[in-house]
C-alpha positions in Angstrom: 0.0 0.0 0.0 1.3 3.4 -1.0 2.0 5.7 2.0 0.1 9.0 1.9 1.3 12.2 3.6 0.2 15.8 4.3 2.8 18.5 3.5 3.1 21.6 5.7 5.0 24.8 5.0 5.7 27.1 7.9 7.0 30.5 6.6 8.3 32.1 9.8 10.1 35.2 10.8 13.6 33.9 10.5 13.2 30.8 8.2 10.9 28.7 6.1 10.5 25.0 6.7 8.7 22.2 4.9 7.5 19.1 6.8 5.8 15.9 5.8 3.4 14.3 8.4 1.8 10.9 8.4 -1.7 9.9 9.5 -0.6 9.7 13.2 0.7 13.3 13.1 4.3 12.1 13.2 7.0 14.0 11.5 8.4 12.1 8.5 10.9 14.6 7.0 11.8 18.2 7.4 13.9 20.7 5.6 14.5 24.3 6.7 16.2 27.3 5.2 16.9 30.7 6.9 16.5 34.1 5.2 18.3 37.3 5.7 17.0 40.0 8.1 17.4 43.6 7.0 17.5 46.5 9.5 18.0 49.6 7.4 17.1 52.1 10.1 16.3 52.0 13.8 12.9 50.3 14.3 12.8 49.0 10.7 12.7 45.3 9.9 12.5 43.9 6.4 12.6 40.6 4.5 13.2 39.9 0.8 10.0 38.2 -0.4 11.8 36.9 -3.5 14.4 35.2 -1.3 11.7 33.5 0.7 10.0 32.3 -2.5 13.3 31.0 -3.8 13.9 29.2 -0.5 10.5 27.5 -0.7 11.3 26.3 -4.2 14.5 24.6 -2.8 13.1 23.0 0.3 9.9 21.4 -1.0 11.6 18.9 -3.4 14.2 18.1 -0.8 11.6 17.3 1.8 10.0 14.8 -0.6 13.4 13.4 -1.4 14.4 12.9 2.2 11.1 10.9 2.8 11.6 8.9 -0.4 8.3 10.2 -1.6 6.9 11.9 -4.7 4.2 14.5 -5.3 1.6 11.8 -5.9 1.8 10.6 -2.3 1.0 14.1 -0.9 -2.8 14.4 -0.4 -2.7 18.1 0.5 -0.5 21.1 1.4 -1.2 23.5 4.2 0.6 26.8 4.8 1.2 28.6 8.1 2.9 32.0 8.0 4.3 34.9 9.9 1.3 37.3 10.2 1.0 41.0 9.5 4.2 41.1 7.5 3.3 43.1 4.4 4.2 42.4 0.8 3.2 44.5 -2.2 4.0 43.2 -5.7 3.3 43.8 -9.4 0.5 41.6 -10.7 2.1 41.4 -14.2 5.8 40.8 -13.3 5.6 39.3 -9.8 8.3 41.7 -8.6 7.8 43.1 -5.1 7.4 46.9 -5.0 9.7 47.0 -1.9 11.1 44.6 0.7 8.4 43.0 2.9 7.8 45.1 6.0 7.9 42.7 8.9 5.5 42.5 11.8 8.2 43.7 14.2 8.7 46.9 12.2 7.7 50.2 13.9 8.2 52.8 11.1 4.5 53.5 11.1 4.6 54.9 14.7 3.9 58.5 13.7 1.3 57.5 11.1 -0.6 55.4 13.7 -0.5 58.3 16.2 -1.8 60.6 13.5 -4.6 58.2 12.5 -5.5 57.8 16.2 -6.5 61.5 16.3 -8.9 61.1 13.5 -12.5 61.4 14.8 -13.3 58.1 13.1 -10.6 56.2 15.0 -12.9 55.0 17.7 -14.8 52.9 15.1 -11.7 50.9 14.1 -11.5 48.5 17.0 -15.3 47.9 17.1 -15.1 46.8 13.4 -11.9 44.8 13.3 -11.2 43.9 16.9 -7.7 45.4 16.9 -6.2 48.5 18.4 -4.6 51.2 16.3 -1.0 50.1 16.4 2.1 49.7 14.3 1.8 45.9 14.6 -0.8 45.3 11.9 -0.8 45.4 8.1 -3.0 48.4 7.3 -0.7 51.2 8.5 2.2 49.4 6.6 0.2 49.3 3.4 -0.7 53.0 3.8 3.0 53.9 4.5 4.2 52.0 1.4 1.6 53.6 -0.8 2.4 57.1 0.5 6.2 56.7 0.3 6.6 55.2 -3.1 5.9 57.5 -6.1 3.1 56.2 -8.4 2.4 53.1 -6.3 -1.0 54.2 -5.1 -2.2 54.9 -8.6 -1.0 51.4 -9.7 -2.8 49.8 -6.7 -6.0 51.6 -7.5 -5.9 50.1 -11.0 -5.3 46.6 -9.6 -1.8 46.4 -11.0 -0.2 46.2 -7.5 -1.3 43.4 -5.1 -1.1 43.2 -1.4 -0.7 40.0 0.7 0.7 38.6 3.8 3.2 35.8 3.2 0.7 33.0 2.6 -0.9 35.1 -0.2 2.5 35.7 -1.8 3.4 32.0 -1.7 0.0 30.7 -2.9 0.0 33.2 -5.8 3.4 32.0 -6.9 2.7 28.3 -6.3 -0.5 28.5 -8.5 1.0 30.4 -11.5 2.1 33.8 -10.4 1.6 36.3 -13.3 0.1 33.5 -15.3 -3.2 33.3 -13.4 -2.0 32.7 -9.8 -4.6 32.7 -7.1 -4.7 35.9 -5.1 -6.3 34.8 -1.8 -5.9 34.9 1.9 -7.7 33.2 4.8 -9.8 34.6 7.6 -7.1 34.3 10.2 -4.6 36.3 8.2 -7.2 38.8 7.0 -8.2 39.4 10.6 -4.7 40.8 11.3 -4.8 43.5 8.7 -7.2 45.9 10.4 -9.2 45.9 7.1 -11.6 42.9 7.7 -14.9 43.3 9.5 -14.6 40.7 12.3 -18.3 39.7 12.1 -19.0 39.7 8.3 -15.5 38.2 7.5 -15.2 40.5 4.5 -13.2 43.6 3.6 -14.9 46.6 5.3 -15.4 49.7 3.2 -15.3 52.0 6.2 -11.9 50.6 7.3 -10.6 50.8 3.8 -11.6 54.4 3.6 -10.1 55.2 7.0 -6.7 53.7 6.1 -6.7 54.8 2.5 -6.2 51.3 1.1 -7.6 50.6 -2.4 -9.9 47.5 -2.5 -8.5 46.5 -5.9 -5.2 45.4 -4.4 -6.7 43.0 -1.7 -6.9 39.2 -1.9 -10.1 37.2 -1.8 -10.9 36.0 1.7 -11.4 32.2 2.1 -11.9 29.7 5.0 -8.8 28.4 6.8 -9.6 24.8 5.6 -10.8 24.3 2.1 -9.2 23.3 -1.2 -8.1 26.5 -2.9 -6.4 25.2 -5.9 -3.5 23.1 -7.2 0.3 23.8 -7.4 1.5 24.5 -11.0 5.2 24.9 -10.1 7.9 23.6 -7.8 6.1 20.3 -7.4 3.0 20.5 -9.6 -0.3 18.7 -8.8 -0.5 19.1 -5.0 -3.8 20.4 -3.6 -3.4 23.6 -1.5 -6.1 23.0 1.1 -5.3 25.2 4.2 -3.8 28.5 5.2 -3.6 30.0 8.7 -1.6 32.6 10.5 1.2 30.8 12.4 -0.4 31.3 15.9 -3.8 30.2 14.8 -2.1 27.2 13.2 -0.5 26.4 16.6 -3.9 26.7 18.3 -5.2 24.2 15.7 -2.1 21.9 16.2 -2.6 21.9 20.0 -6.2 20.8 19.3 -7.6 23.7 21.2 -11.0 23.3 19.5 -13.2 24.1 22.5 -13.9 27.4 24.2 -11.7 27.9 27.2 -8.7 26.0 25.8 -5.5 28.0 25.4 -1.9 27.6 24.1 1.2 29.7 24.1 3.9 29.4 21.4 7.4 30.5 22.5 9.5 31.5 19.5 11.1 34.8 18.3 8.1 36.4 19.9 5.5 34.6 22.0 1.8 34.4 21.5 -1.0 33.2 23.8 -4.4 32.4 22.3 -7.6 31.4 24.1 -10.5 29.8 22.1 -13.6 31.9 22.9 -16.1 30.0 20.6 -18.3 31.3 17.8 -18.8 34.8 19.2 -16.0 37.4 19.2 -15.1 38.6 22.7 -14.2 42.2 23.1 -11.2 43.0 25.2 -11.0 45.7 27.9 -7.5 44.7 29.0 -5.2 45.2 26.0 -5.8 41.9 24.2 -6.6 41.3 20.6 -9.9 39.9 19.3 -9.1 37.7 16.3 -10.3 34.8 14.2 -9.0 31.5 15.5 -10.0 29.4 12.5 -12.8 28.6 10.1 -13.4 25.1 8.8 -15.1 25.1 5.4 -18.6 26.5 5.6 -18.9 26.2 9.4 -19.1 29.3 11.5 -15.8 31.0 12.4 -14.2 30.3 15.7 -12.8 33.3 17.5 -9.9 33.8 20.0 -8.4 36.3 22.4 -4.7 36.8 21.8 -1.9 38.3 23.7 1.2 39.0 21.6 4.7 39.5 23.2 7.2 41.0 20.7 10.5 39.8 22.2 11.1 36.4 23.9 13.3 34.1 21.9 14.9 37.1 20.1 16.0 38.3 23.6 18.1 35.1 23.9 19.5 35.8 20.4 20.5 39.3 21.5 22.1 37.9 24.6 24.1 35.5 22.4 24.9 37.7 19.4 24.7 41.2 20.8 26.3 40.8 24.2 28.2 37.6 23.3 27.7 36.2 26.8 26.9 32.7 25.4 27.9 30.8 22.3 24.6 29.1 21.6 21.0 29.6 22.7 20.8 26.4 24.8 23.7 27.6 26.9 21.6 30.2 28.5 19.8 27.7 30.7 23.1 26.3 32.0 24.4 29.8 32.7 21.2 30.8 34.5 21.4 27.8 36.7 24.7 29.0 38.2 22.7 31.4 40.4 19.7 30.9 42.6 17.7 34.0 41.5 18.0 37.1 39.4 19.8 39.1 42.1 17.2 41.8 41.9 17.8 42.4 38.2 15.0 42.7 35.7 15.2 43.0 31.9 12.2 44.4 30.0 12.9 43.8 26.3 10.9 46.6 24.7 13.2 46.6 21.7 10.3 47.7 19.4 7.8 48.9 22.0 5.6 46.8 24.2 2.8 44.7 22.8 -0.1 43.1 24.8 -1.4 44.1 27.2 0.3 47.5 27.3 0.6 48.6 23.6 3.2 51.3 24.1 5.0 51.6 20.8 7.1 54.4 22.2 8.6 52.2 25.0 12.2 51.0 24.8 14.0 48.3 26.8 15.6 48.6 30.2 17.8 46.6 32.5 16.7 47.6 36.0 18.2 46.8 39.4 21.8 46.6 38.3 24.4 46.5 41.1 28.0 45.3 41.4 26.6 42.0 42.7 25.1 41.1 39.3 26.9 38.5 37.2 26.3 37.2 33.8 24.4 34.3 35.5 21.9 36.8 37.0 21.5 38.5 33.6 20.9 35.1 31.9 18.2 34.3 34.5 16.6 37.8 34.0 16.5 37.1 30.3 14.5 33.9 30.8 12.3 35.4 33.5 11.3 38.3 31.2 9.4 35.7 29.1 7.7 34.3 32.2 6.6 37.7 33.5 5.4 38.9 30.1 3.3 35.7 29.9 1.9 36.5 33.3 0.8 39.9 32.2 -1.1 38.5 29.2 -2.7 35.7 31.3 -3.9 38.2 33.9 -5.6 40.3 31.1 -7.0 37.1 29.5 -8.6 36.0 32.8 -10.1 39.4 33.3 -11.6 39.6 29.7 -12.9 36.0 29.6 -14.2 35.8 33.2 -12.3 32.5 33.5 -9.3 31.6 35.5 -6.8 29.7 33.4 -6.4 26.2 34.8 -3.5 25.0 32.5 -1.5 26.1 29.5 -0.4 24.1 26.5 3.0 25.3 25.2 5.1 24.8 22.1 7.9 26.4 20.2 11.7 26.2 20.5 11.9 27.8 23.9 9.9 25.0 25.5 13.1 22.9 25.5 14.4 25.2 28.3 13.2 23.4 31.4 14.2 26.2 33.8 12.0 28.7 31.7 9.0 26.4 31.6 9.2 25.8 35.4 9.3 29.6 35.9 6.3 30.0 33.7 4.4 27.5 35.8 5.5 29.3 38.9 4.5 32.8 37.9 1.1 31.6 36.4 0.5 29.2 39.3 -1.0 26.6 36.9 0.4 23.4 35.2 2.3 24.0 32.0 2.1 21.1 29.5 4.2 20.4 26.3 3.0 17.9 23.7 5.0 15.1 22.1 5.0 17.0 18.8 6.7 20.4 19.4 6.2 21.6 15.8 2.6 22.6 16.4 2.5 25.5 14.0 3.4 23.1 11.1 1.2 20.4 12.5 -1.8 22.7 12.7 -1.4 23.7 9.0 -1.1 20.0 8.1 -4.2 19.1 10.3 -6.2 21.8 8.6 -5.2 20.7 5.1 -5.8 17.0 5.8 -9.2 17.8 7.4 -10.2 19.6 4.2 -9.5 16.7 1.9 -10.7 13.9 4.3 -7.3 12.6 5.3 -8.5 13.0 8.9 -12.2 12.5 9.3 -13.0 15.0 12.1 -11.7 17.0 15.0 -11.9 14.1 17.5 -9.6 12.2 15.2 -7.1 15.0 15.5 -7.5 15.1 19.3 -6.5 11.5 19.6 -3.1 12.3 18.0 -2.3 14.7 20.9 0.0 13.2 23.6 1.8 14.9 26.5 5.6 14.9 26.6 6.3 17.0 29.7 4.5 18.8 32.5 5.7 21.5 35.0 3.8 22.1 38.2 4.0 25.4 40.1 6.1 25.5 43.3 6.9 29.1 44.0 5.4 30.6 47.2 2.7 33.2 46.7 4.5 35.8 48.7 7.6 35.6 46.5 5.5 35.5 43.4 3.6 38.7 44.4 6.8 40.5 45.4 8.7 39.7 42.3 5.7 40.6 40.1 5.5 44.0 41.7 9.2 44.5 40.9 8.7 43.5 37.3 5.8 45.9 36.9 7.9 48.7 38.3 10.6 47.9 35.7 8.0 47.9 33.0 6.9 51.4 33.9 10.5 52.6 33.4 10.2 51.7 29.7 7.4 54.1 28.9 7.9 57.3 26.9 11.4 56.9 25.6 10.4 57.9 22.1 7.5 60.2 21.2 5.8 61.3 17.9 7.5 64.5 16.6 4.4 66.6 16.6 3.8 68.7 19.7 4.9 66.4 22.5 3.9 67.6 26.0 6.7 68.9 28.2 8.5 66.2 30.2 6.5 65.4 33.3 3.5 67.5 32.4 1.5 64.8 30.6 -1.0 63.5 33.1 -0.5 60.0 31.8 3.2 60.1 32.9 2.2 61.5 36.3 -0.4 58.7 36.9 2.0 56.0 35.7 4.7 57.4 38.2 2.2 57.0 41.0 1.4 53.5 39.9 5.0 52.5 39.9 5.5 54.0 43.4 2.6 52.0 44.7 4.1 48.8 43.4 7.5 49.7 45.0 5.8 50.4 48.4 3.9 47.1 48.2 7.1 45.3 47.5 8.8 47.1 50.5 6.0 46.0 52.8 6.9 42.3 52.1 10.4 42.9 53.6 10.7 42.2 57.3 13.6 44.7 57.5 11.4 47.6 56.3 9.8 50.2 58.6 6.3 48.9 57.7 4.5 51.6 59.7 6.3 54.4 57.7 5.7 52.6 54.4 2.0 52.1 55.2 1.5 55.8 56.0 3.4 56.8 52.8 1.1 54.4 50.9 -1.9 56.0 52.6 -0.9 59.5 51.6 -0.1 58.5 48.1 -3.5 56.7 47.7 -5.5 59.7 49.0 -3.6 62.2 47.0 -3.8 60.0 43.8 -7.5 59.5 44.1 -8.6 63.0 45.1 -6.2 64.8 42.7 -7.5 62.6 39.9 -11.0 63.6 40.7 -10.1 67.3 41.0 -8.2 67.3 37.7 -11.1 65.6 35.9 -13.4 68.4 36.9 -10.9 71.3 36.2 -12.5 72.3 32.9 -9.5 71.2 30.8 -11.5 69.9 27.9 -10.7 66.3 28.6 -13.1 65.8 31.5 -14.6 62.7 30.1 -11.6 60.6 31.0 -11.5 59.0 34.5 -8.0 59.3 36.0 -9.0 57.1 39.0 -12.0 55.1 37.8 -14.5 53.5 40.2 -14.2 50.1 38.7 -16.0 47.3 40.6 -13.7 45.3 42.8 -10.6 47.4 42.4 -11.7 51.0 42.5 -10.6 53.6 45.1 -13.1 52.3 47.8 -11.9 48.8 47.4 -8.3 49.9 47.6 -9.0 52.0 50.7 -10.7 49.2 52.5 -7.8 46.8 51.8 -5.3 49.4 53.0 -7.4 50.3 56.1 -7.3 46.6 57.2 -3.5 47.0 57.4 -3.5 50.4 59.1 -5.8 49.1 61.8 -3.6 46.2 62.9 -1.7 46.5 66.2 1.4 44.9 64.7 2.3 45.0 61.0 3.6 41.4 61.0 2.4 37.8 61.1 0.0 35.6 59.1 -2.9 38.0 59.4 -0.8 40.9 58.1 0.5 38.7 55.2 -3.0 37.7 54.2 -4.3 41.3 54.3 -1.2 42.4 52.3 -1.9 39.8 49.6 -5.4 41.2 49.4 -4.2 44.7 49.0 -1.7 43.6 46.3 -4.5 41.9 44.4 -6.8 44.9 44.5 -3.9 47.3 43.6 -2.8 45.1 40.7 -6.4 45.1 39.3 -6.7 48.9 39.8 -3.4 49.6 38.0 -4.2 47.1 35.2 -7.6 48.7 34.5 -6.2 52.2 34.7 -3.3 51.6 32.3 -4.9 49.2 29.8 -8.3 50.9 29.6 -8.5 54.4 30.9 -5.1 55.8 30.3 -5.0 54.2 26.8 -8.4 55.9 26.1 -6.8 59.2 27.3 -3.8 58.7 25.0 -6.0 58.0 22.0 -8.7 60.6 22.6 -7.1 63.6 24.2 -4.6 65.9 22.5 -1.2 66.5 23.9 -2.3 70.0 25.1 -5.4 68.5 26.9 -3.2 65.9 28.6 -0.7 68.6 29.6 -3.6 70.8 31.1 -4.9 67.8 33.0 -1.3 67.1 34.2 -0.9 70.6 35.6 -4.3 70.4 37.4 -3.4 66.9 38.7 0.1 68.0 39.9 -1.3 71.1 41.7 -4.0 69.2 43.5 -1.7 66.3 44.4 1.0 68.6 45.8 -1.6 70.5 47.9 -3.0 67.3 49.3 0.4 65.8 50.2 1.5 69.0 51.8 -1.7 69.1 54.0 -0.9 65.6 55.5 -3.3 63.2 53.9 -1.7 60.0 55.2 -4.0 59.3 58.2 -6.3 56.3 58.7 -9.2 58.8 58.8 -8.6 60.0 55.3 -8.3 56.5 54.0 -11.5 55.5 55.8 -13.3 58.4 54.1 -12.3 57.0 50.8 -13.6 53.6 51.9 -16.9 55.1 53.0 -16.2 54.0 56.6 -15.2 55.8 59.8 -12.3 55.2 62.2 -13.5 53.7 65.6 
């Protein structure tokens, strides 16, 4: 009997690989080829689309040869790809108009900021599920059309085509200029900011907002269906699936039911939670996206948290600092010390992604002392991935109303046992890795095989999933909370390093900066309260004064007639508003001795409420202020806030009575 296979192509950020899978989901053969990374200016990242196509032409025949197979044994081809990376090319010649602009590229920062001030900007997220950010394709298309003479006119005539990498490869595989299919799937289209998330079609309102001609866009198809047949490289293979790489990993991890989640750890890291057939809006900095669509069935949606720099931080540690010779050495080096020595690395090389979305942020190394060795730095590099995962999971729990009970992981970094144990520790849930680590490629193969009947149904795919390793949490809650507060303090130091050129507010005057500074101080004080060597009474009174001044100054500034009074600087959100904060702090202030199990329990409660308050303030209210208020309005709010805050602190607002008033209680 002739053996049949499914072929998968994973076109990634640093390489393209081709894999053959058998009916049990086992890897039969694999060939991979890297492509060059171009960094022509700070913040710019580019790929040569022709080089990537040339690499695909080389690796597909070699993959078949290594398996001793021919094209007739391949029942279908599925493609997974780096998402958002933007390619524009000539319909008639197949030549790209420029190098591909990669998803990590931040050249559209000023354009995105300018678009955010458009009165229509509030409609964007409601239509496409995505925030206005440099991360997505639409601003890149607009930038290329505006920056290249004559390109817009050619695009309006339909002579220039747009696609993400799967569109570019499918077009070339099916004939290119000689009738190639110009298509994309719903998962990739959902990352452009141009597709209506509910109708699953290009949205005229979004196209008009971004200034993108409809004639240049590909046809949107389901993730799993037979699109066409290859006419080149290895002719005659059915192309039957396309998914963005992270959605492919969700499929490969068999997260087919609502509530199931996976995280892929690679160059960047991406956590997706299946939310079912209804898109879930995020209030905590996550993305609402399409998870997959099987044929004519309804689309399945997901919440996603994207972390820009994880594996690439290890690469920087290796190639930039030259402290290790190979990526696996970082685990050995990190194990030479017991902890990070108080050092935290926040790798905001191209800004911060979910849940913060600060494109102006830049990386920091915080807590450096003469005690720090390269072992501590190695551990801080690994821990940065764990803490960034924690931030995304916290946001996901808040948006979904569920508490994550476990996490399926995949990608190259999951080979690092120290890192995976740290992820389990900071999430306080089991972390599980499957037998097949190549879940992006496997997901594309599963989707293609499902489309042609190679696998009968989703349950058949579930039976192929097997656990290879599991890590259980073992970090004490007190240590987890203290270190998380330190991490968040370090994150706050990354904000505001670069700003759009037009009319930035004076340093320190922007109310957002002032509120963020208060948040970081609160986190520092909470961390200090966990130290038995601290003067806890003094710290509690400083925290009391800061809370009262922060809340009352925020309310005063919001009613100061600045023109931005619709924005709540200290919102009364249920469960973690000012009253809840005050009640939690009051419990500590009323204790006879600031020590012991009762104190620790109350401090944990205050830490939880404060974390919720800060998260809601930064991810929802301050982001709304950034998008909706002008620099002048924020500066006016900042002046009003600073004046009120200074007056309150000078008057002595650190008493239990003032805190009780915020809590709506009285001091006995």
